[in-house]
SEVEXKOL-516145 format. One record per residue (C-alpha): x, y, z. Coordinates in steps of 0.1 Angstrom, whole numbers, padded with zeros to 4 digits, always signed. Each point is the difference from the previous one (the first is absolute). Last residue first. Layout:
// SEVEXKOL-516145
XYZ/...
***
This chain:
// SEVEXKOL-516145
-1393-0895-0053/-0015-0014+0032/-0022+0024+0019/+0007+0011+0035/-0019+0013+0031/+0022+0002+0030/-0007-0025+0028/+0036-0003+0013/+0019+0030-0013/+0018+0004-0032/+0028+0025-0008/+0030-0025+0002/-0020-0025-0021/+0000+0022-0031/+0003-0030-0023/+0004-0037+0008/-0034-0008+0016/-0003-0037+0008/-0021-0027-0016/-0007-0035+0014/+0009-0029-0023/+0022-0019+0025/-0010+0009+0035/+0011+0028+0023/+0006+0001+0037/+0028-0025+0001/+0035-0007-0014/+0000+0026-0028/+0032+0001-0020/+0008+0034-0014/+0008+0007-0036/+0020+0025-0022/+0035+0005+0015/-0004-0032+0020/-0015-0005+0035/-0001-0032+0019/-0027-0005+0027/-0030+0022+0008/-0027-0003+0025/-0031+0020-0009/-0023+0027+0014/-0029+0009-0022/-0012+0036-0004/-0032+0005-0020/-0003+0025-0028/-0036+0004-0010/-0022-0009-0029/-0016-0029+0016/+0034-0015+0011/+0032+0010-0018/+0032-0011+0017/+0026+0021+0017/+0032-0015+0013/+0016-0006+0034/+0034-0006+0018/+0001+0005+0037/+0033+0009+0018/-0006+0037-0001/-0028+0005-0025/+0013-0015-0032/-0014+0002-0036/+0004-0025-0028/-0019+0004-0033/+0030+0013-0020/+0019-0032+0008/-0024-0019-0023/-0017-0029+0017/+0011-0036+0008/-0013-0034+0008/+0029-0024-0001/+0001-0033-0020/+0037-0005+0003/+0024+0025+0016/+0031+0003-0023/+0033+0013+0013/+0032+0018-0012/-0012+0007-0035/+0026+0025-0014/-0014+0029-0020/+0026+0017-0022/+0005+0034-0015/+0015+0016-0031/+0030+0017-0015/+0018-0013-0031/+0038+0000+0006/+0007-0028-0025/-0027-0001-0026/-0028-0026-0004/-0008-0005-0036/-0028-0026+0007/+0007-0036-0011/-0010-0015+0033/+0023+0024+0019/+0005-0027+0027/+0002+0009+0037/+0025-0003+0028/-0005+0021+0031/+0029+0017+0018/-0007+0017+0034/+0019+0031+0010/-0006+0012+0036/-0016+0033+0010/+0006+0029+0023/-0019+0033-0005/+0014+0033-0012/-0026+0006-0027/+0024-0010-0028/+0006-0033+0018/+0031-0007+0020/+0014-0036-0003/+0003-0028+0025/+0025-0028-0002/-0010-0036+0002/-0016-0003-0034/-0027-0025-0006/+0000-0027-0026/-0021-0016-0028/-0036+0012+0007/-0021-0013-0029/-0016+0018-0029/-0031-0001-0022/+0001+0030-0024/-0028+0026-0002/-0020+0014-0029/-0016+0031-0016/+0022+0027+0015/+0031-0015-0016/+0027+0028+0001/-0007+0008+0036/+0007-0036+0009/-0022-0021+0023/+0016-0030+0017/-0022-0026+0016/+0012-0021+0029/+0004-0036+0013/+0021-0007+0031/+0031-0023-0007/+0024+0020+0022/-0018+0014+0031/-0014+0035+0007/-0017+0005+0034/+0031+0015+0017/+0003+0026-0028/-0033+0016+0008/+0009+0027+0025/+0033+0005-0017/-0017+0011-0032/+0007-0022-0030/+0020+0016-0028/-0006-0022-0031/+0026-0013-0024/-0017-0017-0030/+0020-0026-0016/+0006-0008-0037/-0005-0036-0013/+0012-0003-0036/+0022+0030+0005/+0034-0018+0006/+0025+0029-0001/+0034+0004-0015/+0016+0033+0011/+0026+0016-0023/+0032+0020+0002/+0004-0002+0038/+0022+0026+0019/+0031-0005+0020/+0017-0021-0027/+0003+0033-0020/-0012+0011-0034/+0009+0028-0025/-0021+0006-0031/+0011-0011-0035/-0034-0017-0006/-0026+0014+0023/-0015-0007+0035/-0019+0023+0023/-0022+0019-0026/-0021-0031-0006/-0024-0004-0030/-0029-0024+0002/-0010-0033-0015/-0031-0016+0016/+0006-0035+0013/-0030-0021+0010/-0013-0015+0032/+0005+0027+0025/+0006+0028-0024/+0031+0021+0004/-0002+0038-0004/-0001+0004+0038/+0037-0011+0002/+0011+0036+0007/+0029-0004-0024/+0035+0009+0012/+0015-0034-0006/-0019-0018-0027/-0028-0026+0006/+0000-0035-0014/-0029-0023+0003/+0007-0036+0011/+0021-0031-0003/+0032-0001+0020/+0036+0012+0003/-0003+0021-0032/+0033+0005-0017/+0028+0026-0001/+0027-0008-0025/+0029+0018+0018/-0003-0029+0024/+0028-0019-0016/+0023+0030+0002/-0009+0004+0037/+0008-0037+0005/+0034+0005-0016/+0007+0030+0022/-0011-0019+0031/+0022-0030-0008/+0030+0023-0006/-0006+0018+0033/-0003-0033+0018/+0033-0012-0015/+0017+0032+0009/-0012-0003+0036/+0011-0036+0002/+0034+0007-0015/+0006+0029+0024/-0010-0021+0029/+0024-0028-0011/+0028+0026-0003/-0006+0014+0034/-0001-0035+0015/+0033-0009-0018/+0017+0032+0012/-0010-0005+0036/+0004-0038+0001/+0032-0004-0019/-0011-0036+0003/+0032-0017-0013/+0021+0022+0023/-0021-0008+0029/+0003-0037-0008/+0038+0003-0003/+0002+0018+0033/-0021-0027+0016/+0024-0027-0013/+0030+0018+0014/-0016+0004+0034/-0010-0036+0001/+0035-0011-0007/+0014+0023+0027/-0026-0013+0025/+0010-0036-0007/+0037+0007+0004/-0007+0016+0034/-0020-0031+0010/+0029-0022-0009/+0024+0021+0020/-0023-0002+0030/-0003-0038-0002/+0038-0004-0003/+0005+0022+0031/-0026-0020+0020/+0016-0033-0010/+0035+0012+0012/-0014+0012+0033/-0018-0032+0006/+0030-0021-0008/+0022+0020+0024/-0025-0005+0028/+0003-0038-0003/-0027-0012+0025/+0014-0024+0028/+0002+0028+0026/-0038+0000+0002/-0002-0036+0011/+0024+0005+0030/-0018+0031+0011/-0033-0017-0001/+0014-0030+0021/+0015+0024+0026/-0033+0018+0003/-0018-0033+0006/+0025-0011+0026/-0003+0033+0019/-0038-0003+0000/+0002-0036+0014/+0022+0012+0028/-0025+0027+0009/-0027-0026+0000/+0019-0022+0024/+0008+0029+0024/-0036+0011+0003/-0013-0036+0004/+0025-0005+0029/-0010+0033+0017/-0037-0010-0003/+0006-0034+0017/+0022+0016+0028/-0028+0025+0007/-0026-0027+0002/+0022-0020+0025/+0006+0029+0022/-0037+0009+0001/-0008-0036+0008/+0025+0000+0029/-0018+0029+0017/+0020+0031+0007/+0017+0006+0034/-0007+0028-0005/-0032+0017-0011/-0012-0001-0037/+0003+0034-0018/+0032-0010-0018/-0014-0033-0013/-0034+0010-0014/+0001+0033-0019/+0036+0006-0007/+0013-0036-0004/-0031-0013-0017/-0001+0029-0025/+0037-0002-0007/+0000-0037-0006/-0030+0001-0024/+0015+0029-0019/+0033-0018-0004/-0018-0031-0013/-0020+0020-0025/+0031+0018-0013/+0018-0033-0004/-0030-0015-0019/-0003+0029-0024/+0038+0001-0006/+0001-0037-0008/-0029+0004-0025/+0017+0029-0018/+0033-0017-0001/-0015-0032-0014/-0018+0021-0027/+0033+0016-0010/+0016-0035-0003/-0029-0012-0022/+0003+0030-0022/+0038-0005-0004/-0005-0036-0009/-0026+0009-0026/+0023+0027-0015/+0025-0026-0009/+0035-0006+0014/+0023-0005-0030/-0003-0008-0038/-0031+0023-0003/+0001+0023+0029/-0032+0020-0005/+0020+0032-0006/+0022-0017-0026/-0031-0015-0018/-0017+0035-0002/+0032+0015-0014/+0002-0027-0027/-0036+0005-0009/+0005+0038-0004/+0030-0006-0022/-0021-0023-0023/-0028+0026-0002/+0025+0027-0008/+0015-0020-0029/-0035-0007-0014/-0009+0036+0001/+0032+0010-0017/-0008-0024-0028/-0035+0013-0004/+0011+0036-0001/+0026-0008-0027/-0026-0018-0021/-0023+0031+0003/+0029+0022-0012/+0006-0022-0030/-0037+0002-0009/+0000+0038+0003/+0029+0003-0024/-0016-0025-0024/-0032+0021-0001/+0018+0031-0012/+0009+0031+0020/-0020+0031-0009/+0012+0026-0026/-0020-0016-0028/-0033+0005+0019/+0005+0037+0003/+0004+0003-0038/-0031-0020-0006/-0021+0023+0023/+0012+0031-0020/-0008-0016-0033/-0035-0010+0011/-0007+0036+0012/+0011+0014-0033/-0022-0024-0019/-0030+0011+0020/+0007+0037-0005/+0002-0005-0037/-0032-0019-0001/-0018+0027+0021/+0012+0027-0024/-0012-0020-0030/-0034-0006+0016/-0004+0037+0009/+0008+0010-0036/-0027-0024-0012/-0025+0016+0024/+0007+0035-0015/-0006-0013-0035/-0031-0021+0009/-0027+0027-0005/-0030-0017+0018/-0026-0020-0018/-0037+0000+0009/-0030-0022+0008/+0012-0033-0014/-0025-0029+0008/+0013-0024+0026/-0033-0004+0018/-0029+0011-0022/-0012+0035-0008/-0034+0017-0003/+0006+0035-0013/-0013+0029+0021/+0030+0021-0005/+0016-0008-0034/+0028-0025-0003/+0034-0003-0016/+0018+0031+0014/+0034+0007-0015/+0035+0011+0010/-0009+0010+0036/+0028+0018+0017/+0024-0008+0029/+0000-0009+0037/+0000-0037+0005/-0022-0031-0002/-0032+0020-0008/-0029-0007+0024/-0033-0019-0007/-0027+0004+0027/-0023-0029+0007/-0038+0002+0005/-0028-0019+0017/-0024+0022+0019/-0010+0023-0028/-0022+0026+0017/-0036+0012-0002/-0012+0026+0024/-0016+0005+0034/-0031+0009+0019/-0016-0018+0029/-0032-0018+0010/-0005-0026+0027/-0031-0022-0006/-0024-0020+0022/-0022-0020-0024/-0036-0006+0011/-0016-0031-0015/-0036+0008-0005/-0033+0007+0018/-0016+0033-0009/-0014+0028+0021/-0019+0021-0026/+0007+0035-0010/-0019+0033+0004/+0001+0035-0014/-0018+0028+0017/-0024+0029-0007/-0009+0017+0033/-0037+0010+0008/-0001+0027+0027/-0005+0029-0025/-0033-0015-0013/-0014-0005+0035/+0007+0035+0011/-0010+0017-0032/-0032-0021-0003/-0009+0008+0036/+0006+0037-0005/-0021+0000-0031/-0027-0019+0017/+0001+0024+0029/-0002+0030-0024/-0030-0014-0019/-0018-0007+0033/+0007+0035+0013/-0012+0016-0032/-0031-0021+0001/-0008+0011+0036/+0005+0036-0009/-0024-0003-0029/-0026-0016+0023/+0003+0028+0025/-0003+0027-0026/-0032-0016-0014/-0015-0001+0035/+0007+0037+0006/-0013+0010-0034/-0033-0016+0008/-0014-0029-0019/
***
């Protein structure tokens, strides 16, 4: 074989080896190692997550009855106490002084009111004045009746006869005026305008109207004379005398009433007596308060629960068991004031978890929803909880967002859950039964189209899907992917349709 042929063969082998190396490098570098997960059918829980901390929801503050000092403290912080159990005693010496002062003030007010009462007219004086008023009233009523009888003509011409005479005058006057008007109208409008010699009928009618006018005028004169005759029959002197007697009786009645009223006003001594009564009432209230304060110098628990001292953080109390602790806020001999509580009695059998729910989720939260609370101090377990109530006022989160407080009730189940423990909660707001779902890491979107990558014959294959509800970890698949099919869940953002892959 010639050198030329051998050289050509060697060059060909080199080219083949190089091409194979290049092909191996290209195909080897194109294979992507991926993780996959199956599309599973299960109940899909839609959750809202939030952070929060443990609180004691049911607590009562215990205040001292007055400013003073604590003589002794009978409990240790964290003790479990029962209603009526003594928590502490106040120093009673200053309170006893207050009671004595209040008693003296009350007795002084009572003495002053009694002195005012002794200067008032007696009950007998007022009764006599009332009798005088009654007698004067009776005399006036009798005099008034006598005057009325005199005016009405009792014993002479009565008021009925006068009224009848007056009615007769009124009627006669009306008839006479009508007759005169008829005559005048006929004479001026009919008789005078008629030509002379006038007709006999006109003369006859005028004569008839004239006669009627004269007769009714005469009747009116007779009626007026009769009224005047009856009126002169009333005894004017008797009326004047009766009126004077009535007026004198009325003046006597007014005088008796005035004397009685003066006695009553004197018996009331309204201004001084009212002031004295008010002073007695105020002194009595002050004495009652002082005695009550003395009684409350023995400070007791208003209910069963765990006791916390004023000034303590409260985080040393176990939800379910009392753990003694030392408080720097309350001590024997220390000053206290009614403005600040000495103790807090808490029911820690069922603590609450106060979560801060973002304003975008709060509308979906309802009382009674189930949830799970996870506390930082108990990484290995969670606590079943239930939404109890939702706050109506927003709060500002540490990140500057807006949230609303939601309280969830849960049981400690024997665990030493501490007040103030931080944690998180997942509230189940909806459950979609028998849903096909995939991990949220597998989901990709191209404009309005959702898709995933599956593995087919060693290559990534794009599959468009229709999605439904999404949670923090799962996506509901409505169509495009069947239960049991696998989807790629790692490195999906760098994949291309048809890329070679191998499953890890």
